[in-house]
C-alpha positions as CSV (number, residue, x, y, z in Angstrom):
1,M,48.4,33.1,6.6
2,K,46.0,35.2,4.5
3,S,47.6,33.7,1.4
4,L,47.1,30.4,3.0
5,L,43.7,30.8,3.9
6,R,42.9,32.3,0.4
7,T,44.4,29.1,-1.1
8,F,42.1,26.9,1.0
9,A,39.1,29.1,0.4
10,A,39.8,28.7,-3.2
11,G,40.3,24.9,-3.0
12,V,37.0,24.7,-1.1
13,L,35.1,26.6,-3.6
14,A,36.9,24.2,-6.5
15,L,36.1,21.1,-4.8
16,S,32.3,22.3,-4.4
17,A,32.1,23.2,-8.1
18,Q,33.3,20.1,-9.1
19,T,30.9,18.2,-6.6
20,A,27.9,20.3,-8.1
21,V,28.9,19.3,-11.5
22,A,29.1,15.7,-10.2
23,E,26.0,15.5,-9.0
24,E,24.0,16.7,-12.2
25,T,22.7,13.9,-14.2
26,F,22.0,13.8,-17.7
27,I,19.6,11.2,-19.0
28,T,18.8,10.4,-22.6
29,I,15.4,8.9,-23.7
30,G,15.1,7.1,-27.3
31,T,12.2,8.1,-28.8
32,G,11.5,7.2,-32.7
33,G,10.8,9.3,-36.0
34,Q,9.8,13.1,-35.2
35,T,6.2,12.8,-36.9
36,G,5.3,9.5,-34.8
37,V,3.9,9.7,-31.2
38,Y,7.2,7.7,-29.8
39,Y,9.0,11.4,-30.1
40,V,6.2,13.1,-28.3
41,V,6.4,10.5,-25.6
42,G,9.9,11.1,-25.0
43,Q,9.9,14.9,-25.3
44,S,6.8,15.2,-23.0
45,I,8.8,13.2,-20.3
46,C,11.7,15.3,-20.6
47,R,9.5,18.4,-20.4
48,L,8.3,17.3,-17.1
49,V,11.3,16.1,-15.6
50,N,13.4,19.4,-17.0
51,R,10.5,21.3,-14.9
52,G,12.0,20.0,-11.7
53,S,15.5,19.9,-12.5
54,A,16.3,22.7,-9.7
55,E,15.2,19.9,-7.0
56,H,16.4,16.8,-8.4
57,N,19.4,18.2,-10.7
58,I,18.4,16.0,-13.6
59,K,18.8,17.3,-17.4
60,C,16.6,15.1,-19.7
61,T,16.9,15.2,-23.8
62,A,14.8,12.9,-26.2
63,P,16.2,12.6,-29.6
64,S,14.6,11.2,-32.7
65,T,15.9,7.7,-32.8
66,G,15.4,4.6,-35.2
67,G,12.5,3.1,-32.9
68,S,11.8,0.2,-30.5
69,I,14.7,-2.4,-31.0
70,D,17.2,0.7,-31.8
71,N,16.3,2.1,-28.1
72,I,16.4,-1.6,-26.4
73,N,20.0,-2.1,-28.0
74,A,21.0,1.3,-27.1
75,I,19.8,0.9,-23.4
76,K,21.8,-2.5,-23.8
77,N,24.8,-0.6,-24.9
78,G,24.7,2.0,-22.3
79,D,24.3,4.7,-24.9
80,R,20.9,5.7,-23.8
81,Q,19.2,5.6,-20.2
82,M,15.7,4.9,-21.2
83,G,13.6,4.7,-24.2
84,V,10.2,3.9,-25.8
85,A,9.7,0.3,-27.1
86,Q,6.5,-1.6,-28.5
87,S,5.3,-4.2,-25.8
88,D,6.2,-7.0,-28.1
89,W,9.8,-6.0,-28.4
90,Q,9.9,-5.4,-25.0
91,F,9.1,-9.2,-24.2
92,H,11.4,-10.6,-26.8
93,A,14.5,-8.8,-25.6
94,Y,13.6,-9.9,-21.8
95,N,13.2,-13.2,-22.9
96,G,15.8,-13.8,-25.9
97,S,13.2,-14.8,-28.2
98,S,12.5,-13.5,-31.9
99,K,15.2,-11.0,-33.0
100,F,16.7,-11.3,-29.6
101,E,17.5,-14.9,-30.2
102,G,20.7,-15.5,-28.2
103,E,21.0,-12.1,-27.1
104,K,18.6,-12.1,-24.0
105,F,18.8,-8.5,-22.1
106,D,18.2,-9.7,-18.7
107,K,19.0,-6.2,-17.1
108,L,15.7,-4.7,-19.4
109,R,13.5,-3.2,-16.8
110,A,9.8,-1.9,-17.3
111,V,8.8,1.6,-15.9
112,F,5.3,2.1,-17.3
113,S,3.1,1.8,-20.8
114,V,1.8,4.4,-22.4
115,H,-0.7,4.6,-25.3
116,G,-2.2,1.6,-27.6
117,E,-0.6,1.2,-31.1
118,P,-2.4,-0.5,-33.9
119,F,-0.5,-2.1,-36.7
120,T,-1.8,0.5,-39.5
121,V,-1.6,0.2,-43.3
122,V,-2.4,3.3,-45.3
123,A,-2.6,2.9,-49.1
124,R,-3.3,5.4,-52.0
125,S,-6.6,5.2,-53.4
126,D,-5.6,4.4,-57.0
127,A,-3.5,1.4,-56.0
128,G,-6.0,-1.0,-55.8
129,I,-5.7,-2.1,-52.2
130,D,-8.5,-2.9,-50.0
131,S,-7.2,-5.6,-47.9
132,F,-3.9,-6.9,-46.6
133,D,-3.7,-9.7,-48.8
134,D,-3.9,-6.9,-51.9
135,L,-0.5,-5.6,-51.0
136,K,1.1,-8.4,-52.9
137,G,2.9,-7.2,-56.1
138,K,2.8,-3.7,-54.8
139,R,5.4,-0.8,-53.6
140,V,5.1,-1.0,-50.0
141,N,7.4,0.8,-47.3
142,I,8.0,-2.1,-44.8
143,G,9.8,0.5,-42.4
144,N,13.3,0.9,-41.4
145,P,15.6,-1.6,-39.9
146,G,15.7,-1.3,-35.9
147,S,12.1,0.2,-36.0
148,G,9.3,-1.8,-34.2
149,Q,7.1,-1.5,-37.2
150,R,9.8,-3.2,-39.3
151,A,9.9,-6.1,-37.0
152,T,6.3,-6.5,-36.5
153,M,6.0,-6.2,-40.4
154,D,8.5,-9.2,-40.5
155,V,6.4,-11.4,-38.1
156,V,3.4,-10.5,-40.0
157,L,4.8,-12.0,-43.4
158,E,6.4,-14.8,-41.7
159,K,2.9,-15.6,-40.2
160,K,1.1,-15.2,-43.8
161,G,4.0,-17.2,-45.4
162,W,5.2,-14.4,-47.3
163,T,8.6,-12.8,-48.1
164,I,9.5,-9.2,-48.9
165,D,9.8,-10.6,-52.6
166,D,6.4,-10.9,-52.8
167,F,6.1,-7.0,-53.2
168,S,7.3,-5.5,-56.4
169,L,9.3,-3.1,-54.0
170,A,9.8,-3.2,-50.3
171,S,11.2,0.6,-49.1
172,E,12.9,0.9,-46.2
173,L,12.0,4.4,-45.2
174,K,12.0,5.9,-41.9
175,A,8.7,6.7,-40.5
176,A,9.1,10.6,-41.1
177,E,9.7,9.9,-44.8
178,Q,7.0,7.5,-45.9
179,A,4.2,10.2,-46.0
180,G,5.9,12.2,-48.4
181,A,6.8,9.2,-50.4
182,L,3.2,8.0,-50.7
183,G,2.1,11.7,-52.0
184,D,4.9,11.5,-54.3
185,N,3.6,8.0,-55.6
186,K,6.9,6.5,-54.9
187,I,5.0,3.8,-52.8
188,D,1.7,2.4,-53.0
189,A,1.4,1.7,-49.4
190,M,2.9,2.5,-45.9
191,I,3.1,0.3,-42.6
192,Y,3.2,2.2,-39.3
193,T,2.5,0.9,-35.7
194,V,2.0,3.9,-34.0
195,G,-0.7,5.6,-31.7
196,H,-3.6,7.6,-33.1
197,P,-4.2,10.2,-34.0
198,A,-0.6,10.2,-35.7
199,G,1.1,13.1,-37.6
200,A,2.3,11.3,-40.5
201,I,-1.0,9.3,-41.2
202,Q,-2.5,13.0,-40.9
203,E,0.0,14.1,-43.6
204,A,-0.4,11.1,-45.8
205,T,-4.1,11.3,-46.1
206,T,-4.4,15.1,-46.3
207,T,-1.6,15.6,-49.0
208,T,-2.8,12.6,-51.2
209,D,-6.2,10.5,-51.9
210,A,-5.6,7.6,-49.4
211,K,-7.1,5.3,-47.0
212,L,-6.6,2.9,-44.2
213,I,-6.8,-0.7,-45.0
214,P,-8.1,-3.4,-42.1
215,V,-5.4,-6.2,-41.3
216,E,-7.6,-9.2,-40.4
217,G,-8.1,-12.9,-41.2
218,E,-7.1,-16.4,-40.0
219,A,-3.3,-15.5,-39.8
220,I,-3.9,-12.1,-38.1
221,D,-6.3,-14.2,-35.4
222,K,-3.9,-16.9,-34.8
223,L,-1.0,-14.3,-34.2
224,V,-3.2,-12.6,-31.5
225,S,-4.1,-15.8,-29.9
226,E,-0.5,-17.2,-29.7
227,N,1.0,-14.0,-28.1
228,P,0.0,-12.2,-25.0
229,Y,1.3,-8.8,-26.3
230,Y,-0.9,-8.7,-29.4
231,A,-4.4,-7.7,-28.8
232,K,-7.2,-6.8,-31.6
233,A,-7.5,-3.0,-32.3
234,T,-9.8,-0.7,-33.9
235,I,-9.1,2.8,-35.3
236,P,-12.1,4.9,-35.4
237,G,-13.6,5.9,-38.7
238,G,-13.5,9.9,-39.4
239,M,-10.4,10.2,-37.6
240,Y,-8.4,10.4,-40.9
241,K,-9.6,11.7,-44.3
242,G,-10.6,9.2,-46.6
243,T,-11.8,6.5,-44.0
244,D,-15.1,7.1,-42.5
245,S,-15.6,3.6,-41.2
246,D,-13.9,2.0,-38.3
247,V,-11.1,-0.3,-39.4
248,S,-9.9,-3.4,-37.9
249,T,-6.3,-4.3,-36.9
250,F,-4.3,-5.7,-34.2
251,G,-1.7,-3.8,-32.1
252,V,0.5,-3.4,-29.3
253,K,1.5,-1.1,-26.3
254,A,3.9,1.6,-26.2
255,T,6.1,0.8,-23.2
256,F,8.6,2.9,-21.4
257,V,11.9,0.8,-20.3
258,S,15.0,1.1,-19.0
259,S,17.9,-0.8,-17.5
260,E,18.7,-2.4,-14.0
261,D,22.2,-0.3,-14.4
262,V,20.2,3.2,-14.2
263,P,20.2,4.5,-10.5
264,E,16.7,3.9,-8.6
265,E,16.7,7.6,-7.9
266,V,17.0,8.5,-11.4
267,I,14.1,6.3,-12.5
268,Y,12.0,7.4,-9.4
269,Q,12.5,10.9,-10.2
270,V,11.5,10.6,-13.7
271,V,8.4,8.3,-12.9
272,K,7.4,10.9,-10.2
273,A,7.6,13.7,-12.6
274,V,5.2,12.2,-14.8
275,F,2.6,10.8,-12.5
276,D,2.8,13.9,-10.2
277,N,1.8,15.8,-13.3
278,F,-0.4,13.3,-14.9
279,D,-3.3,15.5,-16.0
280,R,-0.4,17.8,-17.8
281,F,0.9,14.8,-19.2
282,K,-2.4,13.7,-20.6
283,K,-2.7,17.0,-22.3
284,L,0.6,16.7,-24.4
285,H,-0.8,14.6,-27.3
286,P,-4.4,13.3,-28.4
287,A,-3.0,9.9,-27.9
288,F,-2.7,10.4,-24.0
289,E,-6.0,11.5,-23.3
290,N,-7.6,8.1,-22.2
291,L,-4.5,6.7,-20.2
292,T,-5.1,5.8,-16.6
293,E,-2.5,5.0,-14.0
294,E,-4.0,1.8,-13.3
295,Q,-3.4,0.3,-16.9
296,M,0.1,2.5,-17.2
297,I,1.6,0.2,-14.3
298,K,0.6,-3.1,-15.5
299,D,-0.4,-3.6,-19.2
300,G,2.1,-4.6,-21.6
301,L,4.9,-5.0,-19.2
302,S,6.5,-8.2,-19.4
303,A,9.9,-7.3,-18.1
304,P,10.2,-6.7,-14.1
305,L,9.6,-3.2,-13.0
306,H,12.4,-1.2,-12.2
307,A,13.2,-0.6,-8.4
308,G,12.8,3.1,-8.7
309,A,9.4,2.7,-10.4
310,E,8.3,0.1,-8.0
311,R,9.2,2.4,-5.2
312,Y,7.1,5.1,-6.4
313,Y,3.9,3.0,-7.0
314,K,4.3,1.6,-3.7
315,E,4.4,5.3,-2.3
316,R,1.3,6.1,-4.1
317,G,-0.4,2.9,-2.8
318,W,-0.8,1.6,-6.3
319,M,0.8,-1.7,-5.4
């Protein structure tokens, strides 16, 4: 009888252990290059989620990835549960347009938006580049395939009637590699759609004599007027060495997205971790400093809200 009881108790303990393991949820957030703000967004969200793991049993990781389009595709394929993406590529993925033509991701769900992201051009001061049009014939890093900045650069080129053949070199370096290439004189200019201040641009402008270049003109005006996910943007003067005056450009929003297939409770707990600790979140990067809850739950969101996010926002009386 004692042997039977021991066997039964061992079985109960084993079953309990299996249940505990089964209840632990692991989530992965897609980010971007390690010197960009997307990486900080993912790491910051995971830090707040993991602080509460004892209560909700969710463990979060946020590895460096290829960026917006890579993250959206990984979420679609079930390889990641959430990710950061530019607002324009959220729009295109959900609507099946632009680079997502014929590949509509109708299960894509918005969670919240984060910081603004100006389309930024940084050029060596000795390259003879004072405007976007001066990039013709130069060595330009247009960004790695799968990144939002590369996709946006393609849109700008199309609107201006250019192709990559208009550059003497169109390199496809990742975000973390381009500042080094600029400093080593392997490229004349780099393109980055990023929140400011950005580590990569600080690196580029402190390790070499470089400056930010305005992105403006008729083609850009038309691009902004035709697309609701773009807006005019200004990068403040004095933020980076070599650029004392404000720089005019256009930009998008960084957005945090997921899939309808990710359980409501998981998204609810992630959103709760961020907004219940909002002051702490805002201190994790200078680009977050002026964020407001009101803007984050509506700006740049073109896909439907995830049910878990909507549940939290309604609980807070924001919807």
